[in-house]
C-alpha positions in Angstrom: 37.9 -47.7 53.8 38.3 -46.0 50.4 38.4 -47.5 47.1 40.6 -46.5 44.7 39.1 -44.7 41.8 40.2 -46.2 38.1 39.9 -42.1 36.9 42.3 -41.2 39.7 39.8 -40.5 41.8 38.9 -42.4 45.4 35.8 -42.6 47.7 34.5 -44.4 50.8 33.0 -48.0 49.4 30.9 -48.5 52.6 29.4 -44.8 52.4 28.3 -46.3 48.6 26.7 -49.2 50.0 25.0 -47.1 52.7 24.0 -44.2 50.2 22.4 -47.1 47.9 20.5 -48.5 50.6 19.3 -45.3 51.6 18.8 -44.7 47.9 16.8 -47.9 47.5 14.2 -47.0 50.6 13.6 -43.5 49.6 13.1 -45.1 46.2 9.9 -48.1 47.7 8.6 -45.8 50.1 7.9 -43.3 46.6 6.0 -45.5 44.7 5.9 -48.8 43.4 8.9 -50.6 42.4 8.9 -53.7 40.5 11.2 -55.5 41.9 12.1 -56.8 45.8 14.4 -54.7 48.3 17.2 -56.8 47.7 17.3 -56.1 44.4 16.6 -52.3 44.4 19.8 -51.9 47.1 21.7 -54.2 44.1 20.8 -52.1 41.5 21.8 -49.1 42.8 25.1 -49.9 44.4 26.8 -49.9 41.2 25.3 -46.9 40.0 26.4 -44.7 43.2 30.3 -46.1 42.2 29.8 -44.9 39.0 28.5 -41.4 40.3 31.2 -41.0 42.7 33.6 -41.8 40.2 32.3 -39.3 37.8 32.8 -37.0 40.7 36.4 -37.9 41.3 37.5 -38.3 38.0 40.7 -36.4 37.1 39.0 -35.6 33.4 35.7 -34.5 34.6 32.2 -35.4 32.7 28.8 -35.3 33.4 28.0 -38.3 30.9 27.9 -41.1 33.5 25.2 -39.1 35.3 23.3 -39.3 32.8 23.6 -42.8 32.1 23.0 -43.1 35.5 19.3 -41.4 35.2 18.8 -43.6 32.0 19.2 -46.6 33.9 16.9 -46.0 36.7 14.1 -45.1 33.7 15.5 -49.0 32.2 14.9 -50.2 35.6 11.0 -49.1 36.1 12.1 -46.6 38.5 10.0 -43.8 36.8 8.3 -42.2 39.6 8.4 -38.5 39.3 9.3 -38.3 43.5 12.7 -40.6 42.4 13.5 -38.0 40.1 13.2 -35.5 42.8 14.5 -37.7 45.6 17.6 -38.4 43.7 19.2 -35.1 42.5 18.2 -33.2 45.8 20.0 -36.2 47.5 22.9 -35.8 45.2 23.5 -32.0 46.4 23.2 -32.7 49.7 23.6 -36.0 50.9 26.1 -37.6 48.7 29.1 -35.9 49.1 28.9 -36.7 52.9 28.7 -40.3 52.5 30.5 -41.6 49.4 33.1 -38.6 49.4 34.4 -38.0 52.7 37.7 -37.3 52.3 37.4 -34.6 49.2 37.7 -31.4 50.8 34.6 -29.5 49.8 34.8 -26.5 47.3 33.7 -24.8 44.3 35.2 -27.4 41.8 33.4 -29.9 43.6 29.9 -27.9 44.1 30.4 -27.2 40.2 30.6 -30.7 39.5 27.5 -32.0 41.8 25.7 -29.5 40.0 26.5 -30.7 36.9 26.2 -34.2 37.9 22.6 -33.4 39.1 21.8 -31.6 35.7 23.1 -34.5 33.4 21.6 -37.2 35.7 18.3 -35.3 35.6 18.7 -34.8 31.6 19.9 -38.7 31.3 16.5 -39.7 33.4 13.9 -37.2 31.4 15.5 -38.5 27.8 15.6 -41.9 28.7 12.0 -41.3 30.0 11.1 -39.4 26.7 12.4 -42.3 24.4 10.2 -44.7 26.8 7.2 -42.6 26.3 8.2 -42.4 22.6 9.0 -46.5 22.2 5.5 -46.8 23.8 3.6 -44.6 21.5 4.9 -46.2 18.3 4.5 -49.8 20.1 0.8 -48.5 20.5 0.8 -47.1 17.0 1.5 -50.5 15.5 -0.3 -52.3 17.4 -3.3 -50.3 16.6 -2.5 -50.0 13.1 -1.8 -54.1 13.1 -5.3 -54.6 14.6 -6.9 -52.0 12.1 -5.6 -54.8 9.3 -6.4 -57.7 11.2 -9.5 -56.2 11.9 -9.8 -55.5 8.0 -8.5 -58.4 7.0 -11.4 -60.4 8.9 -14.0 -57.8 7.7 -12.5 -58.5 4.0 -12.1 -62.6 4.6 -15.5 -62.1 6.2 -17.4 -60.4 3.3 -15.8 -62.8 0.9 -17.0 -66.1 2.7 -20.7 -64.4 2.9 -20.2 -63.7 -0.8 -19.3 -67.2 -1.8 -21.8 -68.8 0.6 -24.6 -66.3 -0.5 -23.8 -66.9 -4.5 -22.7 -70.4 -4.4 -25.1 -71.8 -1.8 -28.0 -74.5 -3.2 -30.9 -73.0 -1.2 -32.4 -69.4 -2.2 -31.0 -66.4 0.1 -32.5 -63.0 -0.1 -31.8 -59.9 2.3 -35.2 -57.5 2.5 -35.9 -54.0 4.4 -38.3 -54.0 6.8 -41.1 -52.3 4.4 -40.5 -55.6 2.2 -38.6 -54.1 -0.3 -36.0 -56.8 -1.5 -32.7 -55.5 -1.6 -30.4 -58.4 -2.6 -31.6 -62.1 -3.6 -29.1 -64.9 -4.7 -28.9 -66.7 -8.3 -30.7 -69.8 -6.3 -33.3 -68.1 -5.1 -33.9 -66.3 -8.8 -33.8 -69.5 -10.5 -36.3 -71.3 -7.9 -38.6 -68.7 -9.0 -38.1 -68.1 -12.5 -36.5 -64.9 -12.2 -33.7 -62.9 -12.9 -31.6 -61.2 -9.8 -32.4 -58.0 -11.2 -36.1 -58.7 -11.8 -36.5 -59.8 -8.6 -34.6 -56.9 -6.7 -37.5 -54.3 -8.0 -40.4 -56.7 -6.4 -41.5 -56.5 -2.9 -41.8 -59.8 -0.6 -45.5 -59.0 -0.9 -45.7 -59.8 -4.8 -44.4 -63.5 -3.6 -47.5 -64.5 -0.9 -49.5 -67.1 -2.2 -53.2 -66.5 -2.1 -53.3 -69.7 0.0 -50.5 -69.2 2.7 -51.7 -70.8 5.7 -53.4 -68.6 7.9 -51.5 -65.8 10.4 -48.3 -66.5 8.1 -48.6 -62.8 7.0 -48.6 -61.7 10.5 -46.2 -63.5 11.9 -43.8 -61.8 9.0 -45.2 -58.3 10.4 -44.4 -59.0 13.9 -40.8 -60.0 12.6 -40.4 -56.9 10.5 -41.9 -54.8 13.7 -39.3 -56.4 15.7 -41.4 -58.6 18.3 -39.5 -61.7 17.4 -36.2 -62.6 16.0 -37.3 -65.4 13.5 -39.5 -67.6 12.1 -39.8 -71.2 10.6 -42.8 -71.9 7.6 -43.6 -74.2 5.0 -44.6 -71.6 2.5 -45.8 -71.9 -1.3 -44.2 -69.5 -3.8 -46.0 -68.6 -7.3 -42.9 -69.2 -9.8 -42.6 -66.7 -12.9 -45.1 -69.5 -15.0 -47.4 -69.8 -12.6 -46.2 -73.1 -11.0 -46.4 -73.5 -7.4 -43.1 -74.2 -5.5 -43.0 -75.2 -1.7 -40.3 -74.2 0.2 -38.6 -74.5 3.4 -38.4 -70.4 4.5 -36.2 -69.7 7.4 -36.7 -65.8 8.7 -34.2 -63.8 10.6 -34.3 -60.5 12.0 -31.2 -58.1 12.0 -30.7 -55.3 14.0 -29.5 -52.1 14.6 -26.8 -51.4 17.2 -29.6 -49.9 19.1 -32.1 -53.0 18.4 -34.5 -51.1 15.5 -35.3 -53.5 13.1 -32.8 -53.1 9.8 -33.4 -55.7 7.6 -34.5 -59.1 7.5 -32.6 -62.3 5.9 -34.3 -65.3 4.3 -33.4 -68.8 3.6 -35.6 -70.5 1.5 -35.3 -74.3 0.2 -37.1 -76.0 -2.5 -39.1 -78.8 -0.7 -41.5 -79.2 -3.7 -40.6 -83.4 -4.1 -40.3 -83.6 -0.4 -43.4 -82.4 0.2 -45.6 -84.3 -2.6 -43.8 -87.4 -1.5 -45.1 -86.6 1.8 -48.8 -85.9 0.2 -48.5 -89.6 -1.7 -47.4 -90.9 1.9 -50.0 -89.6 3.8 -52.7 -90.3 1.1 -51.3 -94.1 1.0 -51.6 -94.2 4.9 -55.4 -92.6 4.6 -56.6 -94.9 1.5 -57.0 -98.1 1.6 -54.5 -99.6 -1.5 -56.9 -101.7 -3.1 -59.9 -99.6 -3.3 -58.9 -96.2 -3.1 -61.3 -95.4 -0.8 -60.7 -93.6 2.6 -59.4 -95.8 5.1 -60.4 -96.4 8.5 -58.1 -93.9 9.8 -58.9 -91.0 7.1 -62.7 -91.9 8.2 -62.2 -91.8 11.8 -60.6 -88.1 11.3 -63.4 -87.0 9.6 -66.0 -88.2 11.5 -64.0 -86.8 14.5 -64.3 -83.4 12.8 -67.6 -83.9 12.6 -68.4 -84.4 16.5 -65.9 -81.5 16.8 -67.4 -78.7 14.6 -70.9 -80.0 15.2 -74.1 -77.7 16.8 -75.7 -79.4 19.8 -78.8 -79.7 17.4 -76.9 -81.3 14.8 -77.7 -85.1 14.1 -75.1 -87.6 12.5 -75.9 -90.3 10.4 -74.5 -93.4 9.6 -74.9 -96.4 7.1 -72.4 -99.8 8.2 -72.3 -101.8 5.0 -71.2 -106.0 5.2 -71.1 -108.0 2.3 -73.7 -110.9 2.8 -71.6 -114.2 1.8 -68.5 -112.8 0.9 -66.2 -115.3 2.5 -67.8 -117.9 0.1 -66.5 -115.6 -2.5 -63.1 -115.9 -1.2 -63.0 -119.6 -0.9 -65.0 -120.8 -4.0 -63.3 -118.5 -6.9 -60.0 -117.1 -5.0 -59.1 -114.1 -3.5 -58.1 -112.7 -6.6 -61.2 -112.4 -7.9 -63.1 -111.5 -4.4 -60.4 -108.6 -4.7 -61.6 -107.7 -7.8 -65.4 -108.1 -6.6 -64.7 -105.7 -3.9 -62.8 -102.8 -6.3 -66.4 -103.2 -8.1 -68.7 -102.6 -5.3 -66.6 -100.1 -3.9 -66.6 -97.8 -7.3 -70.5 -98.6 -6.8 -70.7 -96.9 -3.4 -68.7 -94.4 -4.3 -70.9 -93.4 -7.4 -74.2 -93.8 -5.9 -73.6 -91.1 -3.3 -71.4 -88.8 -5.3 -72.4 -84.8 -5.2 -74.5 -85.5 -2.1 -71.6 -84.6 0.4 -71.0 -88.3 2.1 -68.2 -90.0 2.4 -67.3 -93.6 1.8 -64.7 -95.7 3.3 -63.4 -99.4 3.5 -63.4 -100.0 7.1 -61.7 -103.9 5.9 -62.3 -106.8 4.4 -66.0 -106.7 3.2 -67.0 -103.5 5.5 -68.1 -100.5 4.1 -68.9 -97.2 5.9 -71.3 -94.2 4.9 -70.6 -90.9 6.8 -74.1 -89.6 6.0 -74.3 -85.5 6.0 -77.8 -86.1 7.1 -79.2 -82.9 7.2 -82.7 -84.5 6.8 -82.3 -87.1 9.7 -83.1 -90.8 9.4 -84.6 -90.3 6.0 -81.6 -89.4 4.8 -80.0 -92.2 6.2 -82.8 -94.7 5.0 -82.0 -93.3 1.6 -78.7 -93.8 1.3 -78.8 -97.5 2.8 -81.4 -97.9 0.0 -79.0 -96.5 -2.9 -76.1 -98.4 -1.3 -78.4 -101.7 -1.5 -79.1 -101.2 -5.0 -75.9 -100.3 -6.4 -74.5 -103.5 -4.4 -77.3 -105.9 -5.7 -76.7 -105.3 -9.1 -75.3 -108.2 -11.1 -71.5 -108.4 -11.0 -69.0 -109.4 -13.8 -65.8 -110.1 -13.4 -63.5 -112.2 -15.5 -65.7 -115.0 -17.1 -67.8 -115.0 -13.3 -71.4 -113.0 -13.1 -71.5 -112.8 -9.6 -74.7 -111.6 -7.1 -74.1 -110.8 -4.2 -76.0 -108.7 -1.2 -75.3 -106.7 1.5 -76.7 -106.1 5.0 -76.8 -102.3 6.3 -76.6 -101.0 10.0 -78.4 -97.4 10.2 -77.4 -95.0 13.2 -78.8 -91.7 13.0 -78.9 -89.6 16.0 -78.2 -85.8 17.8 -74.1 -85.4 18.2 -74.3 -83.9 21.4 -75.9 -87.2 22.6 -73.0 -89.5 21.3 -69.5 -90.1 20.6 -67.1 -91.9 18.1 -66.6 -94.6 19.9 -70.7 -94.8 20.5 -71.6 -94.5 17.5 -69.5 -96.9 16.2 -70.7 -99.3 18.6 -74.1 -98.3 17.7 -73.6 -99.4 13.9 -71.8 -102.4 14.6 -75.0 -103.9 16.7 -77.5 -102.7 14.3 -75.5 -104.6 11.6 -75.6 -107.3 13.4 -79.2 -107.1 13.8 -79.8 -106.5 10.4 -77.7 -109.5 9.2 -79.9 -111.7 11.8 -83.5 -110.8 9.8 -82.0 -111.9 7.0 -79.5 -111.1 3.6 -80.0 -107.9 1.5 -81.9 -105.9 4.1 -80.8 -102.5 6.7 -81.9 -102.1 10.3 -82.2 -99.1 12.1 -80.5 -98.7 15.7 -83.1 -99.3 18.6 -81.6 -97.9 21.9 -83.9 -100.0 23.6 -82.8 -103.2 21.6 -79.3 -102.5 22.2 -79.6 -101.8 26.0 -81.7 -105.1 26.1 -78.9 -106.8 23.7 -76.2 -105.1 26.4 -78.1 -106.6 29.3 -77.9 -110.3 27.4 -74.1 -110.0 27.0 -73.5 -109.0 30.6 -75.4 -112.5 31.7 -73.3 -114.3 29.1 -70.2 -112.8 30.6 -71.3 -113.6 33.9 -71.9 -117.0 33.8 -68.9 -119.1 34.2 -67.9 -116.8 36.9 -71.9 -117.8 38.1 -71.2 -120.9 38.0 -68.0 -121.0 40.2 -69.8 -119.3 43.3 -72.7 -121.1 43.2 -75.3 -119.0 42.3 -77.0 -121.5 40.2 -79.9 -123.4 42.0 -82.2 -126.1 41.3 -86.6 -126.2 41.2 -88.1 -129.0 40.6 -91.7 -129.7 38.9 -94.0 -132.5 40.1 -94.8 -135.1 37.2 -97.9 -137.3 38.3 -99.6 -140.1 37.2 -103.1 -139.1 35.7 -104.5 -142.9 36.6 -104.8 -142.0 40.4 -102.7 -138.7 41.0 -99.5 -139.8 42.5 -96.5 -137.6 42.2 -94.0 -140.5 40.5 -91.5 -138.2 39.0 -90.1 -134.6 38.8 -88.6 -132.2 36.5 -85.6 -130.5 37.4 -85.3 -126.9 36.4 -82.4 -124.8 36.7 -82.4 -121.2 38.2 -79.9 -118.4 38.8 -79.8 -116.6 42.0 -78.5 -113.5 40.5 -76.9 -110.8 43.2 -78.8 -107.9 41.1 -81.6 -108.8 39.2 -82.7 -111.9 41.7 -84.0 -115.1 40.4 -83.9 -115.4 37.1 -85.7 -118.7 34.8 -84.3 -120.6 32.1 -85.2 -118.2 29.3 -83.0 -115.6 30.4 -79.5 -117.6 30.2 -79.8 -121.2 28.6 -79.8 -119.8 25.3 -76.9 -117.8 26.2 -75.1 -121.0 28.1 -75.7 -122.8 24.5 -74.4 -119.9 22.8 -71.1 -119.9 24.8 -70.9 -123.4 25.3 -71.0 -123.4 29.0 -74.2 -125.4 28.8 -72.2 -128.7 28.7 -70.4 -127.8 32.3 -73.6 -126.2 33.6 -76.2 -129.1 32.1 -73.2 -131.6 33.8 -73.4 -129.9 37.2 -77.4 -130.0 37.0 -77.4 -133.8 36.4 -75.0 -134.0 39.5 -77.3 -132.0 41.9 -80.4 -133.7 40.6 -79.1 -136.8 41.5 -78.2 -135.4 44.6 -81.2 -134.1 45.7 -83.1 -137.0 44.0 -80.7 -139.8 46.3 -81.4 -137.7 49.4 -85.4 -138.2 48.9 -84.9 -142.2 48.3 -83.0 -142.4 51.7 -85.8 -140.5 53.6 -88.7 -142.1 51.5 -87.4 -145.0 49.5 -90.7 -145.9 48.8 -92.2 -143.2 47.5 -89.0 -141.4 46.3 -90.0 -139.8 42.7 -87.7 -140.0 38.9 -86.2 -137.4 38.4 -85.7 -135.9 35.0 -83.1 -134.1 33.7 -82.8 -131.8 30.3 -80.0 -132.6 28.1 -79.4 -130.2 25.5 -78.4 -130.6 21.8 -74.7 -129.6 22.4 -74.6 -131.3 25.8 -75.2 -134.5 24.0 -73.1 -134.0 21.3 -70.1 -134.4 23.7 -68.3 -137.4 23.5 -68.3 -137.2 27.3 -71.5 -137.6 28.1 -72.0 -141.0 28.9 -68.7 -140.9 31.0 -70.6 -137.6 32.9 -73.7 -139.4 33.4 -71.9 -142.5 34.8 -70.0 -140.3 37.2 -73.4 -138.5 38.6 -74.9 -141.3 39.7 -71.8 -143.1 41.3 -70.8 -140.0 43.1 -74.3 -139.9 44.1 -75.6 -143.6 45.0 -78.6 -142.8 43.0 -80.0 -145.9 41.9 -80.4 -145.4 37.5 -83.8 -146.4 36.9 -84.7 -143.6 39.3 -83.0 -140.9 36.7 -84.9 -140.1 33.4 -82.9 -138.0 30.8 -84.9 -135.3 28.2 -83.6 -135.1 25.0 -85.2 -133.1 22.3 -85.7 -134.9 18.9 -83.3 -132.5 17.2 -80.6 -133.8 20.0 -82.0 -137.6 19.8 -81.1 -137.3 15.8 -77.8 -135.7 15.6 -76.5 -132.7 13.4 -76.3 -135.4 10.8 -79.9 -136.5 10.8 -78.9 -139.9 12.4 -79.4 -141.3 15.9 -76.7 -140.4 18.5 -74.6 -143.2 19.0 -74.4 -142.6 22.9 -77.7 -143.5 23.3 -77.6 -147.2 23.4 -74.3 -146.5 26.0 -76.7 -144.2 28.1 -79.6 -146.4 27.9 -77.1 -149.6 29.5 -76.5 -147.2 32.1 -79.7 -148.1 33.4 -81.6 -144.3 33.3 -84.7 -143.7 31.2 -84.8 -142.1 28.4 -87.7 -139.6 27.0 -88.0 -137.2 23.8 -89.2 -133.8 24.6 -91.0 -131.7 23.3 -92.4 -134.6 21.2 -94.7 -133.3 18.0 -92.4 -130.0 17.3 -89.6 -131.9 15.2 -88.8 -134.7 12.5 -88.8 -138.2 13.9 -87.5 -140.7 11.5 -90.4 -143.4 13.2 -88.2 -146.3 11.3 -85.3 -145.0 13.9 -87.4 -143.9 16.9 -88.8 -147.5 16.9 -85.4 -148.8 17.1 -84.1 -146.6 19.7 -84.2 -147.3 23.9 -86.9 -144.0 24.2 -88.9 -144.9 27.3 -91.1 -142.3 27.0 -92.4 -139.0 25.0 -93.4 -135.8 26.3 -96.2 -134.3 24.5 -95.1 -130.3 23.8 -96.9 -127.4 25.7 -99.1 -125.9 22.6 -100.8 -129.2 21.7 -102.3 -129.8 25.0 -102.7 -125.7 25.5 -105.7 -126.2 22.8 -107.9 -128.7 24.7 -109.6 -126.4 26.8 -113.2 -128.4 26.7 -116.1 -128.1 24.4 -116.4 -124.5 25.0 -115.8 -121.6 22.7 -112.1 -122.1 23.4 -111.9 -125.6 22.5 -109.6 -126.8 19.5 -110.4 -129.9 18.3 -107.5 -130.2 16.0 -105.1 -130.3 19.2 -107.4 -133.1 20.5 -106.9 -135.3 17.4 -103.4 -134.2 17.3 -102.8 -135.6 20.8 -104.9 -138.5 20.2 -102.9 -139.1 17.3 -99.6 -138.7 19.5 -101.1 -141.0 22.2 -101.7 -143.8 20.0 -98.5 -142.9 18.3 -96.5 -143.3 21.3 -97.9 -146.3 22.7 -97.4 -148.4 19.4 -94.2 -147.6 19.7 -94.6 -148.7 23.7 -93.2 -145.4 24.7 -95.1 -144.0 27.9 -96.5 -140.0 27.3 -96.4 -137.3 29.2 -98.7 -134.2 28.5 -96.9 -130.9 29.4 -98.7 -127.1 30.5 -101.6 -129.1 31.9 -103.4 -126.1 34.0 -106.8 -127.1 34.2 -109.2 -130.2 35.7 -111.0 -130.1 32.5 -107.1 -130.6 30.3 -106.3 -133.3 32.9 -109.9 -135.1 32.5 -109.2 -135.1 28.4 -105.9 -136.3 28.7 -106.9 -139.0 31.1 -110.0 -139.7 28.2 -107.1 -140.0 25.7 -105.4 -142.5 27.8 -102.5 -139.9 28.5 -100.1 -141.7 31.0 -99.0 -138.8 33.0 -99.5 -134.9 33.2 -96.8 -132.0 34.2 -98.2 -128.4 34.9 -99.5 -125.7 37.0 -102.4 -127.6 37.8 -100.0 -130.1 39.8 -97.9 -127.8 41.1 -95.0 -125.2 40.3 -91.5 -125.7 39.8 -90.3 -125.7 44.0 -87.3 -125.9 45.8 -86.0 -129.7 47.0 -87.2 -128.4 50.5 -90.6 -128.5 49.1 -90.6 -131.6 47.3 -89.3 -133.4 50.8 -92.0 -131.8 52.5 -94.4 -132.9 49.3 -93.0 -136.5 50.1 -93.8 -136.7 53.6 -97.2 -135.9 53.9 
């Protein structure tokens, strides 16, 4: 099939399509083609037809072939092999495929040769133009990139210069030799120099004599490249000699190969902030009323002493407490009390000034002096004496002249043998000793006494649990008739069966029970147990059962429930009231107001006997005593101990006292029991003095309830 040629020739369209397909396959074999096979073939079919028309045109021109070569380049078919195959195929294959009806002759071969040349030339010119265009684009892009970079650099420099010159904080640049290269106006103004003056200075000239230890070493590491940045709080001298506190941040700028190049410092004036911090720290560490170091600062200083102390170094402490200061506040007001504390604080500070001692206020009316005790305990005692003298001088506050005193606890010991907590605990304990011994004095810490106090405190703490666990037991001491020697009564004496310390007598814990208030519970238990034991004896021996005598402490006697407690004990145990005797001291009988207890008549109405213990050692208002429902008095042991016979040990004054007390008691219709009877001589003298009953080791030591039961069975 032939296609008419618009220029006058004709060609084989199927041959052109086949040739274009062969051309497309060759192109794809030769190199990368940025399109699919179908797309490549659709591109080459019209180009093949155009070449055919050029060859068949009546008026020949090779121009269309040049345009076909350019079209290949525009389609990015630019592999060198594409040009080779295309030119060769135009001479070898094109006439046979596309122009089968055209006879081969010189004119056709000439036209083919011209088409090949024009095709190659068009391909080459298009390729050259393309390369030139690409080069131009690259050059244009390079110039644009350079312009962009230069503009960015100019913008960056402008921004840096704006920040550098307009920054409110100081900025400085220095070489690794420390020579200042540039500073901004803020830095120069901060130190009082001009910018030009600072450019002639070295960083070392700005160092402060009191810079923090190691700060210059940090800067040396920075300029040597060992670190990239550092930040410290640093002082600078201004040009006028004043000091400015700054927050300094220094960064290292390196060369491309990593070598240190220069340093950039950013400096902020923090003088006001630093001074505010110092004021806040002073307020946090000093007492606002007296200006003395407070508890926190004192413990900081004390801790520093322990941290720096040699093994043999001693630490001395005087713990001071004003005597009766609460009365000043209560009677004269807190304002006057505060002014008094200010005077005392100033005196304490003045009396040890220049000696290296630290005076602090611990709170309230408590002060403490940390003694620089190079001389040991003697130094601490000397400081305590100075403090007592300073405090005891009369104080004029407003229109009031006050006389105050203080108690001081002194502790002095090697630092290696104690700690901050133990030292303060010892000082507090010693202060308590000084106050217990009277006002206006000092006491020195005694480890043995402290150990005894600790043991006593431990007993006091364990008392409630011991009562709950049933660790208390009762022993009973016989009370006999001095007329016929029969056991008429027993005294109930409480003991503590301690799981670690063994059997403890009442002298170890009764005082503690009274101090803690546990004496009320303990006394109620003693009363119930004594009634229970006595009732068991009465049931076994109804004719010889003794009266049980139970001690009632002063605090227990003041308890509003004492009558109810006694009544419940009698009711629950079933013991007849006449077999119970309650022993009270003279002070308990008279009460805290110096008048007889109202509960005495109520107790007497229940039926038990009432006795006064340690008669003769207290103050007895005989006018009251003769009207009270008392049945018996017990003579105090010291009077009886003096009755030892006619020998050298005899004390006739004690015997006369006993005689007078017995006569007085009998005149009041009271029976008399003598305590602490240990010898037959004493018993005989007491019989002669008409004493009714005796109690003591001569008649039997305190014994368990079972032993009393056995004695009744004899």
